[in-house]
DSSP file (Angstrom, degrees, kcal/mol; ACC not computed):
  #  RESIDUE AA STRUCTURE BP1 BP2  ACC     N-H-->O    O-->H-N    N-H-->O    O-->H-N    TCO  KAPPA ALPHA  PHI   PSI    X-CA   Y-CA   Z-CA
    1    1 A M              0   0    0      0, 0.0     2,-0.3     0, 0.0    36,-0.1   0.000 360.0 360.0 360.0 130.8   47.4  -62.5   26.0
    2    2 A S        +     0   0    0     34,-0.2     3,-0.1     1,-0.1     0, 0.0  -0.981 360.0 108.0-141.2 155.1   44.3  -61.3   24.3
    3    3 A G        +     0   0    0      1,-0.4     2,-0.2    -2,-0.3    -1,-0.1   0.273  44.0 110.2 160.7 -18.8   43.2  -57.8   23.3
    4    4 A H        -     0   0    0      1,-0.1    -1,-0.4     2,-0.1     4,-0.1  -0.582  58.2-142.9 -79.2 146.6   43.4  -57.4   19.5
    5    5 A A  S    S+     0   0    0     -2,-0.2     2,-0.2     2,-0.1    -1,-0.1   0.663  81.6  17.6 -81.2 -17.4   40.1  -57.1   17.7
    6    6 A N  S    S-     0   0    0      1,-0.2    20,-0.1     0, 0.0    -3,-0.1  -0.698 107.7 -36.9-139.2-170.3   41.4  -59.1   14.7
    7    7 A A        -     0   0    0     -2,-0.2    18,-3.0    17,-0.1     2,-0.6  -0.142  50.1-130.5 -56.7 145.1   44.1  -61.5   13.7
    8    8 A V  E     -A   24   0A   0     16,-0.2    16,-0.3     1,-0.1     3,-0.1  -0.893  22.1-175.7 -97.9 122.7   47.6  -61.1   15.0
    9    9 A Y  E     +     0   0A   0     14,-2.6     2,-0.3    -2,-0.6    15,-0.2   0.805  63.3  12.0 -90.6 -33.0   50.1  -61.2   12.1
   10   10 A Q  E     -A   23   0A   0     13,-1.4    13,-2.5    39,-0.2     2,-0.4  -1.000  53.3-164.7-150.3 148.1   53.4  -61.0   14.0
   11   11 A V  E     -A   22   0A   0     -2,-0.3     2,-0.4    11,-0.2    11,-0.2  -0.998  13.3-177.0-131.3 133.6   54.8  -61.3   17.5
   12   12 A R  E     -A   21   0A   0      9,-2.5     9,-2.7    -2,-0.4     2,-0.3  -0.997  18.6-143.2-134.6 134.0   58.3  -60.1   18.6
   13   13 A F  E     -A   20   0A   0     -2,-0.4    41,-0.3     7,-0.2     7,-0.2  -0.693  32.3-113.3 -81.8 145.2   60.2  -60.3   21.9
   14   14 A S    >   -     0   0    0      5,-2.6     3,-2.0    -2,-0.3    -1,-0.1  -0.462  29.6-110.2 -70.5 153.4   62.4  -57.3   22.6
   15   15 A P  T 3  S+     0   0    0      0, 0.0    -1,-0.1     0, 0.0    42,-0.1   0.815 120.5  53.9 -56.5 -30.7   66.1  -58.1   22.7
   16   16 A D  T 3  S-     0   0    0      1,-0.1    41,-0.0     3,-0.0    -2,-0.0   0.561 109.2-127.2 -81.9  -5.6   66.2  -57.6   26.4
   17   17 A G  S <  S+     0   0    0     -3,-2.0    -1,-0.1     2,-0.2    17,-0.0   0.466  83.5 102.3  80.1   1.4   63.4  -60.2   26.8
   18   18 A N  S    S+     0   0    0     15,-0.1    16,-2.0    16,-0.1     2,-0.3   0.717  75.3  46.6 -90.1 -22.0   61.2  -57.9   28.9
   19   19 A L  E     - B   0  33A   0     14,-0.2    -5,-2.6    15,-0.1     2,-0.4  -0.830  57.5-158.1-125.2 157.4   58.7  -56.8   26.2
   20   20 A I  E     -AB  13  32A   0     12,-2.3    12,-3.1    -2,-0.3     2,-0.4  -1.000   8.7-160.9-132.3 134.4   56.5  -58.3   23.5
   21   21 A A  E     -AB  12  31A   0     -9,-2.7    -9,-2.5    -2,-0.4     2,-0.4  -0.939   6.5-164.1-114.1 139.8   55.2  -56.4   20.5
   22   22 A T  E     -AB  11  30A   0      8,-2.2     8,-1.9    -2,-0.4     2,-0.4  -0.964   7.1-153.7-124.5 142.3   52.3  -57.6   18.4
   23   23 A A  E     -AB  10  29A   0    -13,-2.5   -14,-2.6    -2,-0.4   -13,-1.4  -0.939  24.5-170.0-114.3 135.4   51.2  -56.5   14.9
   24   24 A S  E >   -A    8   0A   0      4,-1.7    25,-2.8    -2,-0.4     3,-1.3  -0.875  42.6-123.8-135.9 158.7   47.5  -56.9   14.0
   25   25 A Q  T 3  S+     0   0    0    -18,-3.0   -17,-0.1    -2,-0.3   -18,-0.1   0.679 105.1  76.4 -62.9 -20.6   44.9  -56.9   11.3
   26   26 A D  T 3  S-     0   0    0    -19,-0.4    -1,-0.3     2,-0.2     3,-0.1   0.319 115.6-109.4 -79.2  11.0   43.0  -54.4   13.6
   27   27 A K  S <  S+     0   0    0     -3,-1.3    18,-0.6     1,-0.3    17,-0.6   0.614  83.8 104.3  75.0  15.5   45.5  -51.6   12.4
   28   28 A T  E     - C   0  43A   0     15,-0.1    -4,-1.7    21,-0.1     2,-0.4  -0.848  58.9-144.7-124.4 161.5   47.3  -51.5   15.8
   29   29 A L  E     -BC  23  42A   0     13,-1.8    13,-3.0    -2,-0.3     2,-0.4  -0.900  20.4-155.9-110.1 149.3   50.5  -52.6   17.5
   30   30 A K  E     -BC  22  41A   0     -8,-1.9    -8,-2.2    -2,-0.4     2,-0.5  -0.991   5.3-149.5-128.9 143.0   50.3  -53.6   21.1
   31   31 A L  E     -BC  21  40A   0      9,-2.9     8,-3.3    -2,-0.4     9,-1.7  -0.941  21.6-177.1-111.6 127.0   53.2  -53.6   23.6
   32   32 A W  E     -BC  20  38A   0    -12,-3.1   -12,-2.3    -2,-0.5     6,-0.2  -0.879  28.4-119.3-123.5 150.6   53.0  -56.2   26.4
   33   33 A H  E >   -B   19   0A   0      4,-3.0     3,-2.6    -2,-0.3   -14,-0.2  -0.575  41.6-106.8 -77.1 154.4   55.1  -57.0   29.4
   34   34 A W  T 3  S+     0   0    0    -16,-2.0   -15,-0.1     1,-0.3    -1,-0.1   0.749 119.9  63.7 -57.6 -23.2   56.5  -60.5   29.2
   35   35 A D  T 3  S-     0   0    0    -17,-0.2    -1,-0.3     2,-0.1   -16,-0.1   0.478 123.2-102.1 -81.0  -0.6   54.0  -61.6   31.8
   36   36 A G  S <  S+     0   0    0     -3,-2.6     2,-0.3     1,-0.3   -34,-0.2   0.385  76.2 137.3  99.5  -3.4   51.2  -60.8   29.4
   37   37 A S        -     0   0    0    -36,-0.1    -4,-3.0     1,-0.1    -1,-0.3  -0.610  57.5-116.4 -80.4 137.2   50.0  -57.5   30.9
   38   38 A L  E     +C   32   0A   0     -2,-0.3    -6,-0.3    -6,-0.2     3,-0.1  -0.539  34.0 174.8 -74.1 130.4   49.2  -54.8   28.3
   39   39 A I  E     -     0   0A   0     -8,-3.3     2,-0.3     1,-0.4    -7,-0.2   0.810  60.1 -11.5-100.7 -45.1   51.5  -51.8   28.4
   40   40 A N  E     -C   31   0A   0     -9,-1.7    -9,-2.9     2,-0.0     2,-0.4  -0.996  48.2-136.6-159.0 154.7   50.4  -49.7   25.5
   41   41 A I  E     -C   30   0A   0     -2,-0.3     2,-0.7   -11,-0.2   -11,-0.2  -0.980  19.5-151.3-116.4 129.3   48.4  -49.5   22.2
   42   42 A F  E     +C   29   0A   0    -13,-3.0   -13,-1.8    -2,-0.4     2,-0.4  -0.895  18.6 177.1-104.6 112.5   50.0  -47.9   19.2
   43   43 A S  E     +C   28   0A   0     -2,-0.7   -15,-0.1    34,-0.3     3,-0.1  -0.908  38.8  95.0-113.3 143.0   47.5  -46.4   16.8
   44   44 A G        +     0   0    0    -17,-0.6     2,-0.2     1,-0.5    -1,-0.1   0.182  53.1 100.7 163.1 -24.8   48.5  -44.5   13.6
   45   45 A H        -     0   0    0    -18,-0.6    -1,-0.5    -3,-0.2     4,-0.1  -0.603  54.0-155.0 -80.1 146.9   48.5  -46.9   10.7
   46   46 A T  S    S+     0   0    0     -2,-0.2     2,-0.3     2,-0.1    -1,-0.1   0.371  77.1  45.0-100.9   2.5   45.4  -46.7    8.5
   47   47 A G  S    S-     0   0    0    -20,-0.1    -2,-0.1     1,-0.1    20,-0.0  -0.839 106.0 -61.8-134.4 173.5   45.8  -50.3    7.3
   48   48 A E        -     0   0    0     -2,-0.3    18,-3.2    17,-0.1     2,-0.7  -0.224  50.4-126.0 -54.3 144.1   46.5  -53.7    8.8
   49   49 A V  E     +D   65   0B   0    -25,-2.8   -40,-0.4    16,-0.2    16,-0.2  -0.871  32.2 173.9-100.3 114.8   49.9  -53.9   10.5
   50   50 A Y  E     +     0   0B   0     14,-1.6     2,-0.3    -2,-0.7    15,-0.2   0.811  57.3  27.9 -89.2 -33.5   51.9  -56.8    9.1
   51   51 A S  E     +D   64   0B   0     13,-1.7    13,-2.0    39,-0.3     2,-0.3  -0.956  52.5 176.7-141.4 149.3   55.3  -56.6   10.7
   52   52 A V  E     +D   63   0B   0     -2,-0.3     2,-0.3    11,-0.2    11,-0.2  -0.993   4.4 173.9-149.1 147.4   57.0  -55.3   13.8
   53   53 A D  E     -D   62   0B   0      9,-2.0     9,-2.5    -2,-0.3     2,-0.3  -0.989  23.1-127.9-152.4 154.9   60.5  -55.3   15.2
   54   54 A F  E     -D   61   0B   0     -2,-0.3    41,-0.3   -41,-0.3     7,-0.2  -0.763  26.9-115.0 -99.9 148.1   62.5  -53.9   18.2
   55   55 A S    >   -     0   0    0      5,-2.6     3,-2.2    -2,-0.3     5,-0.1  -0.415  39.4-102.8 -68.9 158.6   65.7  -52.0   18.0
   56   56 A P  T 3  S+     0   0    0      0, 0.0    -1,-0.1     0, 0.0    43,-0.1   0.783 124.1  53.2 -58.2 -27.8   68.7  -53.7   19.6
   57   57 A D  T 3  S-     0   0    0    -42,-0.1   -43,-0.0    41,-0.0    41,-0.0   0.426 108.6-126.3 -87.1   3.0   68.4  -51.5   22.7
   58   58 A S  S <  S+     0   0    0     -3,-2.2   -44,-0.1     2,-0.2     3,-0.1   0.637  84.7 104.3  65.6  16.9   64.7  -52.4   23.0
   59   59 A Q  S    S+     0   0    0      1,-0.1    16,-0.6    15,-0.0     2,-0.4   0.556  71.7  48.3-105.1 -10.7   63.7  -48.7   23.1
   60   60 A T  E     - E   0  74B   0     14,-0.2    -5,-2.6    -5,-0.1     2,-0.4  -0.974  62.5-156.8-134.2 145.2   62.3  -48.2   19.6
   61   61 A I  E     -DE  54  73B   0     12,-2.2    12,-2.9    -2,-0.4     2,-0.4  -0.953   3.6-159.6-121.0 140.9   59.8  -50.2   17.5
   62   62 A V  E     -DE  53  72B   0     -9,-2.5    -9,-2.0    -2,-0.4     2,-0.3  -0.950  12.7-172.8-116.9 142.3   59.5  -50.3   13.7
   63   63 A S  E     -DE  52  71B   0      8,-2.1     8,-2.0    -2,-0.4     2,-0.4  -0.965  13.0-155.4-135.1 152.0   56.3  -51.3   12.0
   64   64 A G  E     -DE  51  70B   0    -13,-2.0   -13,-1.7    -2,-0.3   -14,-1.6  -0.977  20.6-170.0-126.9 142.4   55.2  -52.0    8.4
   65   65 A S  E >   -D   49   0B   0      4,-1.7    25,-2.9    -2,-0.4     3,-1.7  -0.846  41.3-113.5-135.6 162.5   51.6  -51.8    7.2
   66   66 A K  T 3  S+     0   0    0    -18,-3.2   -17,-0.1    -2,-0.3    -1,-0.1   0.733 110.7  72.9 -60.2 -24.9   49.1  -52.4    4.4
   67   67 A D  T 3  S-     0   0    0    -19,-0.4    -1,-0.3     2,-0.1     3,-0.1   0.487 115.9-112.2 -73.0  -0.7   48.8  -48.7    4.2
   68   68 A G  S <  S+     0   0    0     -3,-1.7    18,-0.7     1,-0.3     2,-0.3   0.511  77.5 118.9  86.2   5.2   52.3  -48.6    2.6
   69   69 A T        -     0   0    0     15,-0.1    -4,-1.7    16,-0.1     2,-0.4  -0.700  51.5-151.1-108.5 158.3   54.0  -46.9    5.5
   70   70 A I  E     -EF  64  83B   0     13,-2.6    13,-3.3    -2,-0.3     2,-0.4  -0.975  20.1-165.4-116.9 136.1   56.8  -47.7    7.9
   71   71 A K  E     -EF  63  82B   0     -8,-2.0    -8,-2.1    -2,-0.4     2,-0.5  -0.984  14.3-151.6-128.5 138.3   56.7  -46.1   11.3
   72   72 A L  E     -EF  62  81B   0      9,-2.2     8,-3.3    -2,-0.4     9,-1.3  -0.912  25.5-173.6-101.0 132.7   59.3  -45.7   14.0
   73   73 A W  E     -EF  61  79B   0    -12,-2.9   -12,-2.2    -2,-0.5     6,-0.2  -0.909  22.4-135.5-126.7 149.1   57.8  -45.5   17.5
   74   74 A N  E >   -E   60   0B   0      4,-2.1     3,-1.8    -2,-0.3   -14,-0.2  -0.531  43.8 -98.5 -88.9 173.6   59.0  -44.9   21.0
   75   75 A L  T 3  S+     0   0    0    -16,-0.6   -15,-0.1     1,-0.3   -44,-0.1   0.644 121.2  66.0 -71.2 -13.0   57.7  -47.1   23.8
   76   76 A E  T 3  S-     0   0    0      2,-0.1    -1,-0.3   -36,-0.0   -35,-0.1   0.495 119.8-106.0 -83.6  -3.8   55.1  -44.5   24.8
   77   77 A G  S <  S+     0   0    0     -3,-1.8     2,-0.4     1,-0.3   -34,-0.3   0.599  73.3 139.9  91.8  12.1   53.4  -45.0   21.4
   78   78 A Q        -     0   0    0    -36,-0.1    -4,-2.1    -4,-0.1     2,-0.5  -0.737  56.2-120.0 -90.2 136.6   54.5  -41.8   19.8
   79   79 A V  E     -F   73   0B   0     -2,-0.4    -6,-0.3    -6,-0.2    -1,-0.0  -0.644  28.1-177.8 -74.8 121.2   55.5  -41.9   16.1
   80   80 A L  E    S-     0   0B   0     -8,-3.3    -7,-0.2    -2,-0.5    -1,-0.2   0.823  71.8  -0.7 -86.1 -36.7   59.1  -40.7   15.8
   81   81 A K  E     -F   72   0B   0     -9,-1.3    -9,-2.2    40,-0.1     2,-0.4  -0.872  60.7-155.3-158.0 119.1   59.3  -40.9   12.1
   82   82 A P  E     -F   71   0B   0      0, 0.0     2,-0.4     0, 0.0   -11,-0.2  -0.806  15.6-163.0 -91.8 139.8   56.8  -42.0    9.4
   83   83 A L  E     -F   70   0B   0    -13,-3.3   -13,-2.6    -2,-0.4     2,-0.3  -0.984  16.2-179.2-123.7 132.5   58.3  -43.3    6.1
   84   84 A N        +     0   0    0     -2,-0.4   -15,-0.1   -15,-0.2   -13,-0.0  -0.637  37.3 127.8-127.4  72.7   56.4  -43.6    2.9
   85   85 A E        +     0   0    0     -2,-0.3     2,-0.2   -17,-0.2    -1,-0.1   0.495  50.1  78.8-109.5  -8.0   59.0  -45.0    0.5
   86   86 A H        -     0   0    0    -18,-0.7     4,-0.1    -3,-0.1   -16,-0.0  -0.682  64.0-145.0-103.4 158.3   57.2  -48.0   -1.0
   87   87 A N  S    S+     0   0    0     -2,-0.2     2,-0.3     2,-0.1    -1,-0.1  -0.072  83.7  29.1-106.3  30.0   54.6  -48.2   -3.7
   88   88 A G  S    S-     0   0    0    -20,-0.2    -2,-0.1    20,-0.0     2,-0.0  -0.945 106.0 -44.0-166.7-177.7   52.8  -51.1   -2.0
   89   89 A E        -     0   0    0     -2,-0.3    18,-2.5     1,-0.1     2,-0.9  -0.342  52.3-126.4 -61.7 139.8   52.0  -52.8    1.2
   90   90 A V  E     +G  106   0C   0    -25,-2.9   -40,-0.4    16,-0.2   -39,-0.3  -0.818  33.4 174.4 -91.8 108.5   54.9  -53.1    3.6
   91   91 A K  E     +     0   0C   0     14,-1.7     2,-0.3    -2,-0.9    15,-0.2   0.723  59.4  21.0 -88.9 -24.8   55.0  -56.8    4.5
   92   92 A S  E     -G  105   0C   0     13,-1.8    13,-2.7   -41,-0.1     2,-0.3  -0.995  54.5-179.8-152.2 138.7   58.2  -57.0    6.5
   93   93 A V  E     +G  104   0C   0     -2,-0.3     2,-0.3    11,-0.2    11,-0.2  -0.984   8.6 174.2-136.1 149.0   60.5  -54.7    8.6
   94   94 A S  E     -G  103   0C   0      9,-2.1     9,-2.9    -2,-0.3     2,-0.2  -0.948  25.2-135.7-157.5 132.5   63.6  -55.5   10.5
   95   95 A F  E     -G  102   0C   0    -41,-0.3     7,-0.2    -2,-0.3    47,-0.2  -0.601  32.4-119.4 -76.8 147.3   66.3  -53.6   12.4
   96   96 A N    >   -     0   0    0      5,-2.5     3,-1.7    -2,-0.2     5,-0.1  -0.461  37.2 -95.3 -79.3 166.7   69.9  -54.7   11.7
   97   97 A P  T 3  S+     0   0    0      0, 0.0    -1,-0.1     0, 0.0    -2,-0.0   0.750 123.9  44.0 -60.0 -27.4   71.8  -56.0   14.7
   98   98 A D  T 3  S-     0   0    0    -42,-0.0   -43,-0.0   -43,-0.0   -41,-0.0   0.494 107.5-122.0 -96.1  -1.3   73.5  -52.7   15.6
   99   99 A G  S <  S+     0   0    0     -3,-1.7   -44,-0.0     2,-0.2     3,-0.0   0.542  82.2 112.7  79.6   6.7   70.4  -50.6   15.1
  100  100 A H  S    S+     0   0    0     15,-0.1    16,-2.7     1,-0.1     2,-0.3   0.497  75.8  35.1 -91.2  -3.6   71.9  -48.4   12.5
  101  101 A A  E     - H   0 115C   0     14,-0.3    -5,-2.5    -5,-0.1     2,-0.4  -0.992  59.6-153.8-148.5 154.4   69.7  -49.6    9.6
  102  102 A I  E     -GH  95 114C   0     12,-2.3    12,-3.1    -2,-0.3     2,-0.4  -0.994  11.3-156.6-126.3 134.8   66.2  -50.8    8.9
  103  103 A A  E     -GH  94 113C   0     -9,-2.9    -9,-2.1    -2,-0.4     2,-0.4  -0.892  11.5-171.3-107.7 143.5   65.3  -53.2    6.1
  104  104 A S  E     -GH  93 112C   0      8,-2.4     8,-2.3    -2,-0.4     2,-0.4  -0.992   9.8-157.3-134.7 144.6   61.7  -53.3    4.6
  105  105 A G  E     -GH  92 111C   0    -13,-2.7   -13,-1.8    -2,-0.4   -14,-1.7  -0.953  17.5-172.3-120.4 141.9   60.1  -55.6    2.2
  106  106 A S  E >   -G   90   0C   0      4,-1.9     3,-1.4    -2,-0.4     4,-0.3  -0.868  41.6-115.0-134.3 161.5   57.0  -54.7    0.2
  107  107 A S  T 3  S+     0   0    0    -18,-2.5   -17,-0.1    -2,-0.3    -1,-0.1   0.573 109.0  78.3 -68.9  -9.1   54.4  -56.0   -2.2
  108  108 A D  T 3  S-     0   0    0    -19,-0.4    -1,-0.3     2,-0.2     3,-0.1   0.373 115.9-113.4 -78.3   6.5   55.9  -53.6   -4.7
  109  109 A R  S <  S+     0   0    0     -3,-1.4    24,-2.6     1,-0.2     2,-0.3   0.746  78.1 116.1  69.2  28.8   58.6  -56.4   -5.0
  110  110 A T  E     - I   0 132C   0     -4,-0.3    -4,-1.9    22,-0.3     2,-0.5  -0.911  53.3-151.1-124.4 155.1   61.4  -54.3   -3.5
  111  111 A V  E     -HI 105 131C   0     20,-1.9    20,-1.5    -2,-0.3     2,-0.4  -0.993  21.4-166.7-115.9 129.8   63.5  -54.4   -0.4
  112  112 A K  E     -H  104   0C   0     -8,-2.3    -8,-2.4    -2,-0.5     2,-0.5  -0.925   9.9-150.6-120.6 146.5   64.7  -51.0    0.9
  113  113 A I  E     -H  103   0C   0     -2,-0.4    12,-2.4   -10,-0.2     2,-0.4  -0.959  11.4-165.6-116.4 129.7   67.3  -50.2    3.4
  114  114 A F  E     -HJ 102 124C   0    -12,-3.1   -12,-2.3    -2,-0.5     2,-0.3  -0.955  16.2-134.4-117.6 131.5   67.1  -47.1    5.6
  115  115 A G  E     -HJ 101 123C   0      8,-1.8     8,-1.2    -2,-0.4     2,-0.6  -0.651  19.2-144.8 -78.9 139.0   69.9  -45.6    7.6
  116  116 A V  E     - J   0 122C   0    -16,-2.7     2,-0.6    -2,-0.3     6,-0.2  -0.927  17.8-178.6-110.2 121.8   68.9  -44.6   11.1
  117  117 A S  E  > S- J   0 121C   0      4,-1.3     4,-1.2    -2,-0.6     3,-0.1  -0.936  77.8 -26.9-123.0 108.0   70.5  -41.6   12.6
  118  118 A M  T  4 S-     0   0    0     -2,-0.6     2,-3.4     1,-0.2    -1,-0.1   0.813 100.2 -93.5  56.1  32.6   69.4  -40.8   16.1
  119  119 A V  T  4 S+     0   0    0      1,-0.2    -1,-0.2     2,-0.2     3,-0.1  -0.096 122.4  69.2  60.8 -41.1   66.1  -42.5   15.4
  120  120 A K  T  4 S+     0   0    0     -2,-3.4     2,-0.6     1,-0.2    -1,-0.2   0.575  91.3  62.2 -83.2  -8.2   64.3  -39.3   14.3
  121  121 A N  E  <  +J  117   0C   0     -4,-1.2    -4,-1.3   -40,-0.1     2,-0.3  -0.808  65.0 165.4-126.1  90.9   66.3  -38.8   11.1
  122  122 A C  E     +J  116   0C   0     -2,-0.6    -6,-0.2    -6,-0.2   -21,-0.0  -0.777   6.8 175.1-106.5 149.0   65.9  -41.6    8.6
  123  123 A S  E     -J  115   0C   0     -8,-1.2    -8,-1.8    -2,-0.3     3,-0.1  -0.991  37.9 -95.8-146.3 151.5   66.8  -41.5    4.9
  124  124 A P  E     -J  114   0C   0      0, 0.0   -10,-0.2     0, 0.0   -12,-0.0  -0.294  52.8 -96.5 -61.9 153.3   66.8  -44.1    2.2
  125  125 A S        -     0   0    0    -12,-2.4   -11,-0.0     1,-0.1   -24,-0.0  -0.152  31.8-109.5 -64.0 167.0   70.1  -45.8    1.6
  126  126 A R  S    S+     0   0    0     -3,-0.1    -1,-0.1     3,-0.0     2,-0.1   0.481  77.5 126.0 -79.5  -1.5   72.4  -44.6   -1.1
  127  127 A R        -     0   0    0    -14,-0.2   -14,-0.1     1,-0.1     4,-0.0  -0.381  56.6-145.9 -58.5 130.1   71.7  -47.7   -3.2
  128  128 A R  S    S+     0   0    0      1,-0.1    -1,-0.1    -2,-0.1    -2,-0.0   0.900  81.1  33.3 -70.4 -42.1   70.6  -46.4   -6.6
  129  129 A K  S    S-     0   0    0      3,-0.0    -1,-0.1    -3,-0.0     3,-0.1  -0.946  86.7-120.6-117.6 135.1   68.1  -49.2   -7.3
  130  130 A P        -     0   0    0      0, 0.0   -18,-0.2     0, 0.0     2,-0.1  -0.350  38.6 -97.2 -67.1 154.1   66.1  -51.0   -4.7
  131  131 A L  E     -I  111   0C   0    -20,-1.5   -20,-1.9     1,-0.1     2,-0.3  -0.473  40.1-127.4 -66.5 141.6   66.6  -54.8   -4.4
  132  132 A K  E     -I  110   0C   0    -22,-0.2     2,-0.4    -2,-0.1   -22,-0.3  -0.648  22.9-158.2 -91.4 151.9   63.9  -56.7   -6.2
  133  133 A M        -     0   0    0    -24,-2.6     2,-0.2    -2,-0.3     7,-0.0  -0.977  18.8-113.5-133.9 143.7   61.9  -59.4   -4.5
  134  134 A S    >   -     0   0    0     -2,-0.4     3,-1.7     3,-0.2   -25,-0.1  -0.479  21.6-129.3 -72.7 142.9   60.0  -62.4   -5.8
  135  135 A A  T 3  S+     0   0    0      1,-0.3    -1,-0.1    -2,-0.2   -26,-0.0   0.741 109.6  59.6 -64.1 -21.5   56.2  -62.3   -5.3
  136  136 A S  T 3  S+     0   0    0      1,-0.2    -1,-0.3     2,-0.0    -2,-0.0   0.483 106.7  47.4 -86.3  -1.3   56.5  -65.7   -3.7
  137  137 A A    <   +     0   0    0     -3,-1.7    -1,-0.2     1,-0.0    -3,-0.2  -0.594  61.7 166.3-137.6  75.0   58.8  -64.5   -1.0
  138  138 A P        +     0   0    0      0, 0.0     2,-0.4     0, 0.0   -33,-0.1   0.047  46.9  96.9 -84.6  29.4   57.4  -61.3    0.6
  139  139 A M        -     0   0    0     -2,-0.2     2,-0.4   -35,-0.1   -33,-0.1  -0.900  56.1-153.5-118.1 148.2   59.7  -61.2    3.6
  140  140 A A        -     0   0    0     -2,-0.4     2,-0.4   -35,-0.1   -35,-0.1  -0.973  11.4-176.6-117.8 132.8   62.9  -59.3    4.3
  141  141 A I        -     0   0    0     -2,-0.4     2,-0.4   -37,-0.1   -37,-0.1  -0.997  21.1-134.2-128.7 129.3   65.5  -60.6    6.7
  142  142 A Y        -     0   0    0     -2,-0.4   -47,-0.1   -47,-0.2     3,-0.0  -0.663  16.4-162.9 -83.9 133.3   68.7  -58.7    7.5
  143  143 A S        -     0   0    0     -2,-0.4     4,-0.1     1,-0.1   -47,-0.0  -0.975  13.3-154.1-115.9 123.6   71.9  -60.6    7.6
  144  144 A P  S    S+     0   0    0      0, 0.0    -1,-0.1     0, 0.0   -48,-0.0   0.671  84.0  54.6 -70.1 -14.5   74.9  -59.0    9.3
  145  145 A Q  S    S-     0   0    0     -3,-0.0     0, 0.0     1,-0.0     0, 0.0  -0.947  96.9-104.4-120.2 140.6   77.2  -61.0    7.1
  146  146 A P        -     0   0    0      0, 0.0     2,-0.5     0, 0.0    -1,-0.0  -0.271  32.1-135.4 -58.9 146.4   77.2  -61.1    3.3
  147  147 A V        -     0   0    0     -4,-0.1     2,-0.4     2,-0.0    -4,-0.0  -0.914  19.9-165.8-106.8 130.2   75.7  -64.2    1.8
  148  148 A S        -     0   0    0     -2,-0.5     0, 0.0     2,-0.1     0, 0.0  -0.924  21.1-161.2-117.4 141.0   77.6  -65.9   -1.1
  149  149 A R        +     0   0    0     -2,-0.4     2,-0.1     2,-0.0    -1,-0.1   0.449  63.0 108.4 -94.4  -2.6   76.3  -68.5   -3.5
  150  150 A E              0   0    0      1,-0.1    -2,-0.1     0, 0.0     0, 0.0  -0.448 360.0 360.0 -74.1 148.4   79.8  -69.4   -4.5
  151  151 A K              0   0    0     -2,-0.1    -1,-0.1     0, 0.0    -2,-0.0   0.387 360.0 360.0-110.2 360.0   81.2  -72.8   -3.3
């Protein structure tokens, strides 16, 4: 597959295995069929796109960008919901396994969790303070089970 004008930062398979999404330095996302044929180009970010993920039903894409925004997209390339909740570049985005939440990690050293209600209606979680993140670990990964450091 080729088609981005600049570096590709992330590649994700859809959960159903039929689609591939790519995030690029050229400020676009691209949607590909698994055989490598280009399906759609998603334009709307004003900065490099660092991260991309599919919803569990493979029908929605979330992206995070250098422009500080998170965008939810349908497969036709339309923005369903733009989110501007970080004070820095959005380095990582991830749907949780049931599709009801999105986690994002930013250069502002926070991780934020957004509840997803019918995709078009997002709001920040009720958590009072965002999670802090180390500058040496700018990625967010959602875990469906709590992690304990106790032995």
